[in-house]
Structure formats: structure tokens, C-alpha cells
N, C-alpha and C positions, 0 to 999 in steps of 0.2 A: 378335845373331841377325837373320837376314833375315826378311822377311815369309813366304817359302816355308818356312823352317825352323820358324817359329812355327806355321804351319798344319799342318805334318807332326806337330809335337809335340802340338798340340791334337787332331788326328785319332787319334794313338796313345793319348792319354789317354782319349778318348771310347770307343775300341775296348776299352781295358783295363777301363773301368767297365762297359760292356755285357757283356763276357765275365765279369767278376766277378758282375754281377747274375744272369746265367744260371746260373753255378755255384751261387750261394746259393739260387736258386729250386729247383734240383735237390736241393740238400742239405736244404732245408726239407721236401721231399716224402719224404726217406729216413727210415727208422725209426732215428733216432739214439738210442741208449740214454740214459735219464735219468741226469743227473750227468756227462755228457760235454760238452766244449766243442769246437766245430768252427770252424776258421779256415783261411784260405788264405794260405800264405807262399810267395812266388816261384812261384805257379802250382800248388803242391802242397797237397792237402787234408790237414790234420792234425786228428785227433780224439783228444783226451786226456781221461782221467778226472779229475774234481775230487775230491781227497782232503780230509779234514778239516783236515790241516796246512795245505794250500794255502789253503783258505777262511778259516781263522783268521788267517792273515797278511794276506789281502786285507781282511778286516774291520777289522784294526787300521790299515791305511792309510786306509780309508774313514772310520773314526771320527776319526782325526787331522785329515783334511781337513775333515770336517764341524765338528769342534770349532773349527777355525781360521776357516772361511769361512761357517759356518751351514748349516742344513738345506736351503736353497734352491740350494746350489752345483750347478753343472753337472758332475757326476762320474758316470761310468758304469763298470760292470763287465760284461765280456763282450758289449759292444755293437760291432757292426761299424763300423770306420772304415777307409777305403781310404787307403793310404800310398804314397809314391813307390816306383817300381820295378815290375818285371813282376808283375802279378796279385797284389798285396799287399792282401788283405782281412783285416785283423787284427781281433781281438776282445780288446783289452788287458784284463788283470786289473783294472787301474784306469786310467782316463783322465780327467783334469781338463781341462775346456774353459774358455776365457775367458768372462766374464760376457756378452759381446756375441755369443757363438757362435750361429749360425743354420744350419739345414740348407740344403744346396744345392738346385738345381732338381730333382734326382733323389730328394730326400728323405733324403740321407745327411749325416751330420756331416762337416765339412771338417777335414782334418788340419792346416790352417793355424791352426785355433783351439785346438789341443791345447797345453796348457801343461805338463803333467806326465803321465808314464806310469810305472806300476809293473808289473812282471811277476814272478810267483812261479814259480820253477823247478819243473818236473816232470821226472822222468828222461827222458821222451820228447821234451821241448821245449827242453832246455838249449841244444842247438846252435843252435836258432832264436833264442832270447832273447839269447844272446851274439853271434850272427852276423848273419844277414840282417835280423832285426827291429831290432837296434841300428843297423845301417847305414841302414835306412829311417827310423828315428826321427831320426837325425842329418840325413839329407837333408831331412826335413820340418822341421828346425830346432826340434824339441821341446826346450825349454830344460833340462828335467830328466827323466832316465830312471833309474829305480832297478830293479835286479834283486835280488830277495830269494832267496837260495839256501839252503833248509833243509838241504841235504846238506853244504855247506861251512860252514854256520852263520854266514853273513855276507851283507852287502849290498854290492853294487857300485853306486856312485852316479856317474852320468855327467852332466857339465854342459859348457856352452860348445860346442854343436855347430858343427862346421866341416867342410863337404864331406860325406864318407862316414863320418865318425867324430866322436868327442867329444874335445876338447882335454884335459879333466880327468876323471880317474877317482879316486874316493876309496873305500877299502874300510873298512867298519865291521863289526866282529864283532857277532853277536847279543849283546845285553846292553848295547851302547853306544848312543850317540845319533847320529842323522843330522842334521847341522846344515844346514838349507836356508834359514836366515834371510837369506842374501845372494842368494836366487833369487826368482823370481816366486811361489813357493809360500810363502816367508817363514814357515817353522815349524821346530821341532825335533821330530823323530820318535824316540820311544823304542822300542828293539827288545828290551827285557828280557823282554817277554811273548811274543815270537815263538817258536812251537814249532819243533821241528826233527826231522829223520828220522835 
């Protein structure tokens, strides 16, 4: 890259962050119904209800990560993290950050520090979780991305990000174990208690 290309990329990134900040400020002033999650995917605002099935699966991911890394782990649910691509202000169901993660100058967590993401499918968000969000997580080099799909009753485990996609996809039916022992997460996640729709 030339110096000019670097500056253009930096200006685009700054404009993207400022635009997302403005969107989220507006959204915070809106009367979003309780129990709904709001995020921005590719410049589009998505508001989805959180169902009990959804939350039960998220809790099981959270418990597994806390059992493995302790209660002081940097793990978040529904917290905004800006990812590569056009206006991607995601609020992952589960995002585990590295121990050394720090907020940037604007007060946001950096996508470069994300080590693990799990998304639980809702009917209205499936296309995002399998499409643009997966692409953005791969571009961000998130080492492990898991999609838990209570409609299919299975998890899709994506590892080895390369470019816009992941080199490896493993499918685990609910009831099986997700072996992440050879990843940065280094745990085995049981799915036998995952509820389904």
C-alpha cells in the first residue's frame, strides 16, 4: 500500500466509526422495546427480540467460558464492537476478548482483540449470522466463530479465518461436543443441554 492509500483507508475507517457512533446515539434515544437487541450490519439497523431459547444457549456458552477462564474473563454479551466492512456495529451474543484487550481512543473495544464469537440464530437474523457477520468475523481474523442454530438443532463451528471466509467448518448436532481444544479457547463445549425450537 502507498502512503496515500493508507491515508484514504484511515479516513474511511474514521468516517465509518463516526457514522456508527451517530447511528448508535440515535438508537439509544429511540424507545427500543425491552428484550430487543439492536445492531448495525452493513449499514442496516436490525432489531431482534431475545427469546428464552436464545438466552439459555448464550448462558451455556458464557458458563463454559467462565468455567475455563475464571470469572474475571473479558467476555461480553450484546456489547457493541465495530468490525471490518461498511458500517458494521455488531453486538455479538458472546464475544471473548484477549486478556490484554483495551478500549481504543473512542472508548470502543477493538475487533483485533476478539478471540471467540458465538451467535445464536433467531429467525430474523440467520441470514446475517451465516452471511455478512461471518464475512466480517473472518476479515477481522476472529480465530473461532460458532453459530448455534436451534432451528437446525446444530452448531456450525468456523476456524482458520482466511480473507473473507473460514477455511474450516465443523458441524456438531445438539447433544454432541464441540471440541475447541486445539484453538485459542482450548475447551470442549457440551451441547446436550442446548434447547431448540
